[in-house]
N, C-alpha and C positions, 0 to 999 in steps of 0.2 A: 435844797430840794434835790431829790434823786431823779436823774434823767437816764432812762435806758433807751438806747437806740442802736440801730445797726451801725457798726463801725466804731463804737465807743468801747474803750478798754481802760479800766481804771489803773491797771498795772503799766500801761504804756504812757501814762501821763508823765511829762518831763520831770516833775517833782518826785514821782515814784521811782523813776529810773535813776535819778541822782541819789536818792535815798538808798537804793540797792547797791549802787557803786560805793557809797560811803560805808555801808555795812560790810561789803566784801573787803574793802581796804582795812577796816578795823579788825575783822576776823583774820585776815592775812597777817597783820601786825601782831596779833595775839599769838598765833601759831609760831611766827618767827621768833618772838620773844621767849616763848616756852622752850623752843628748840635751842636757842642761843644759851639760855640759862642752864639747861641740862647738859649741854656739851661742855661748857666752861667748868662746871663743877662735877663732871663725870666721875672723876676718880674718887670723890667723896661719896657719891652715891653707890659706888661699887665696893666700898669698904677699904680702899687703899690709902685713904687720907692719913690715918694714924701712922702707917708704916712710912709714908713720905716724911712726916714730921720727925720720926725717929731717925731716919737716914740723914736728914738735914742737921739734926742735933749732933749726931755722930760725926758728920763731916766738919762741923764747926768746932769739934772737940769738947762739947758740953758734957758728953757721956763717954765712958770708957768702953772698950771692946766687950768686956764681960757683961756690962749692963745692957749694951746694945743687943747682944745675943740673947739675954734673958727676956728682954722686952719683945724681941722678934719671936721668940718661942711662945710667950704669953699671948701674943696677938693671933697666933695661928689657931 
């Protein structure tokens, strides 16, 4: 049954306040997660991921200087 009276506020109900706090925490966690994921993989999103792989392969000796230069040229 709906009761409307002076001084009653459905938003001020303790359950509603707890719900709003939980919602704010969940939204904060979602934003934090998105920021953390994009910062961690930032180089991949900017297009530098392939070049980093080529540099690592060259440093490990898996590819020769000529092949490294050619791949570098192709990626530009």
